[in-house]
C-alpha positions in Angstrom: 201.0 35.7 142.8 200.6 32.3 140.7 197.5 30.5 141.6 197.3 27.3 141.9 194.3 27.1 139.8 197.0 28.9 137.0 199.8 26.6 137.5 197.9 23.2 137.4 197.3 24.5 134.0 200.4 25.2 132.9 201.9 22.0 134.0 199.5 20.5 132.2 200.2 22.0 128.5 203.9 21.1 129.5 202.8 17.3 129.8 201.1 17.2 126.6 203.2 18.7 124.6 206.5 16.4 126.2 203.6 13.0 125.3 203.1 13.9 121.2 204.8 11.4 119.0 207.2 11.9 116.6 206.3 12.1 112.9 206.4 9.3 111.2 209.0 8.7 109.2 208.5 9.3 105.5 207.6 5.9 103.7 210.8 3.7 101.6 210.5 5.3 97.7 209.3 2.9 96.2 211.0 1.9 92.9 210.1 2.9 89.2 208.4 0.1 87.3 210.5 -1.6 85.5 213.8 -0.6 87.9 216.4 -3.1 88.5 217.4 -3.0 92.1 220.8 -2.5 92.9 223.4 -6.4 92.7 224.1 -6.4 96.4 228.2 -6.6 96.7 230.1 -9.3 96.9 231.0 -9.2 100.0 227.5 -9.5 101.6 226.6 -12.3 103.3 223.3 -13.8 102.5 220.7 -11.6 104.1 219.2 -13.3 107.6 215.2 -12.2 106.8 214.3 -13.6 103.0 214.1 -17.6 102.6 214.2 -19.3 99.6 210.7 -20.4 98.8 209.6 -24.1 100.4 208.4 -26.4 97.6 211.2 -25.4 94.5 213.3 -27.9 93.0 216.9 -28.1 92.8 219.4 -30.6 91.0 222.5 -31.0 92.0 224.7 -32.9 89.0 227.8 -34.3 90.7 229.8 -34.9 88.0 231.0 -38.2 86.3 230.7 -41.8 88.0 232.3 -43.7 90.5 232.1 -46.7 87.6 232.9 -44.6 84.2 236.6 -46.0 83.8 235.3 -49.7 83.1 233.3 -49.3 80.6 234.7 -47.1 78.2 232.7 -48.1 75.3 229.3 -46.2 77.2 231.4 -43.1 78.0 233.1 -43.0 74.7 230.0 -42.8 73.1 229.0 -39.5 71.7 225.7 -37.5 72.1 224.8 -34.0 71.4 226.2 -31.7 73.2 224.3 -28.2 72.2 225.2 -25.7 69.1 225.3 -28.3 66.7 228.3 -30.5 68.4 228.8 -33.5 69.7 230.8 -35.3 72.7 231.6 -37.8 74.8 228.5 -39.0 76.6 231.3 -38.8 79.6 234.1 -38.8 81.2 236.3 -41.0 84.1 237.4 -37.1 85.8 240.4 -36.7 87.6 241.8 -36.9 90.5 244.5 -36.0 93.6 248.3 -37.0 93.1 247.4 -39.0 95.9 244.4 -41.3 94.2 241.4 -38.9 95.9 238.9 -39.0 92.5 237.0 -36.2 91.5 233.6 -38.3 90.9 233.8 -39.2 94.4 234.2 -35.5 95.5 231.7 -34.5 94.2 229.6 -37.3 94.9 230.1 -36.8 99.2 230.1 -32.5 98.5 226.6 -32.5 96.5 225.2 -34.5 98.6 225.7 -32.2 102.0 224.7 -29.7 99.5 221.0 -31.5 99.1 221.3 -32.3 103.2 220.8 -28.3 103.8 219.2 -27.4 101.1 216.5 -30.6 102.4 216.7 -28.6 105.8 215.2 -25.1 104.6 212.5 -27.5 102.5 214.2 -27.6 98.9 213.3 -30.3 97.0 216.9 -32.4 95.9 216.7 -34.3 92.6 219.9 -36.1 92.2 221.1 -36.6 88.5 223.0 -40.0 90.5 222.5 -41.2 93.4 225.5 -43.9 93.6 228.8 -43.1 93.0 229.7 -46.9 91.1 227.8 -46.8 89.0 227.8 -45.4 85.0 227.1 -42.1 83.4 224.6 -40.3 83.2 225.0 -38.9 80.1 226.0 -35.3 79.8 223.2 -34.9 77.3 220.9 -36.9 79.8 222.0 -35.2 82.7 220.4 -32.3 81.2 217.4 -33.8 80.3 216.6 -34.7 84.8 217.3 -30.9 85.2 214.5 -29.9 82.4 212.4 -32.6 83.2 212.2 -31.9 86.6 211.1 -28.1 86.1 214.2 -27.2 88.3 214.6 -23.3 90.2 218.3 -23.8 90.0 220.2 -27.0 88.1 223.8 -26.5 89.4 227.0 -29.4 88.6 229.8 -30.3 90.7 233.0 -30.1 90.1 237.4 -30.2 90.7 239.8 -29.3 87.6 243.1 -31.2 87.4 245.7 -28.9 85.3 249.1 -30.4 85.8 249.9 -26.7 86.7 250.5 -27.0 90.3 250.1 -23.0 91.0 247.0 -23.4 88.8 244.6 -22.2 92.0 241.1 -21.9 92.9 237.2 -22.2 91.8 236.0 -20.7 89.3 232.3 -20.8 88.2 231.4 -21.8 84.5 227.4 -20.9 82.7 226.2 -20.9 79.3 227.4 -18.3 77.1 225.9 -16.5 74.7 222.7 -18.3 76.0 220.9 -20.1 73.7 217.5 -19.9 75.5 216.1 -17.0 77.9 216.9 -19.6 81.1 220.4 -19.5 79.6 220.2 -15.6 79.8 219.8 -13.3 82.9 219.3 -16.8 85.4 221.9 -18.6 85.1 224.2 -15.7 84.6 223.1 -14.2 88.1 223.1 -18.1 89.5 226.9 -18.1 88.0 227.3 -14.8 90.5 225.5 -16.0 93.4 227.4 -19.4 93.5 230.9 -17.0 93.2 229.7 -14.9 96.4 228.9 -17.1 98.1 232.4 -19.0 97.5 234.4 -16.1 97.8 231.9 -15.2 101.2 233.5 -19.0 102.8 237.0 -17.5 102.2 237.6 -19.2 98.2 239.8 -18.0 96.5 238.5 -17.1 92.7 240.6 -19.4 89.9 244.6 -17.4 88.7 244.2 -19.8 85.6 240.7 -19.6 83.7 238.2 -17.2 83.3 238.0 -14.0 85.0 236.9 -13.4 89.0 235.3 -16.6 89.4 233.5 -16.7 86.4 234.0 -18.7 83.1 231.3 -17.8 80.6 231.4 -21.3 78.3 229.9 -22.6 74.7 231.3 -26.3 75.3 229.2 -27.6 78.4 227.3 -30.3 76.5 225.1 -29.4 80.4 224.8 -25.9 79.6 224.4 -26.1 76.7 221.1 -28.1 76.4 219.6 -26.9 80.3 216.3 -25.1 79.7 216.2 -23.7 83.3 219.1 -21.6 85.2 222.0 -23.5 85.1 225.8 -22.8 86.0 229.1 -25.5 87.0 231.2 -24.9 90.0 234.8 -26.3 90.0 235.5 -26.1 93.7 239.2 -26.5 93.0 242.5 -27.7 91.3 243.3 -31.3 92.6 246.7 -30.9 91.0 247.0 -28.2 93.7 249.0 -29.5 97.1 247.2 -27.4 99.4 243.3 -27.4 97.3 244.0 -31.4 97.5 244.4 -31.2 101.1 241.3 -29.4 101.8 239.3 -31.9 99.3 240.5 -34.9 100.6 238.7 -33.8 104.3 235.5 -34.4 104.9 235.5 -31.0 106.9 237.2 -29.6 103.2 234.4 -30.8 101.6 232.1 -29.5 104.4 233.6 -26.1 103.2 232.8 -26.4 100.1 229.4 -27.6 100.0 228.3 -24.9 102.7 229.5 -22.2 100.2 227.4 -23.6 97.6 224.6 -24.2 99.5 224.5 -20.9 100.9 225.1 -19.3 97.0 221.7 -21.4 96.2 220.1 -20.5 98.9 221.0 -16.9 98.1 219.7 -17.6 94.5 216.8 -19.0 95.2 215.6 -15.6 97.4 215.6 -13.1 94.9 
């Protein structure tokens, strides 16, 4: 016959066993010193648990300018372009077949990108503050990024291929690199910008570069940069579909959101 005392002892033992904490999970593995973490998938969205550090400087370089066409002498003046070369100070840029200009497109998109970055505490510097001036020259644009000590310099452009079938974006970076900033930092910036564009539904170029990336040795703004720098060609303004998107406020906001996401992902690494 089981006594009440023995029954209480058995029940107490069962209750104590059920309240024991589960074994602690093993600590996460620590990569070996100097190991490089794997690159996230190109289709993976930016992490929601990490944010770009506040107070860093990003330089946004909207291509061309609205007054360039009225001062050909100024924009045709040769300036240093890196690698021992010179190039014209600037150009007028391209336009859609309906006349919407590249300089207006890049200025508007850059402002939208800047607004998005500013809301996250990122300091934004522009290479031009209006869309009715001349220049600045390509070497001056690089100098603005250098003097600002920018964590990233992003030039925003649109292409003007006359082939109607030419479509898609590409991101250019200086190659081969001329300084450490043009090495891994710039290629990583180009990759994250490319990934941001693809994640937003934009298609990589079918006529320039490969997979949305285009290494270049002839772009002065990239060659002369001493900061991580890349140039986004958002698409072909002569392609009817892309021209229609670039000519609307909603379309320009999509481009801006994609570029801002790429920049923020780069800064969060």
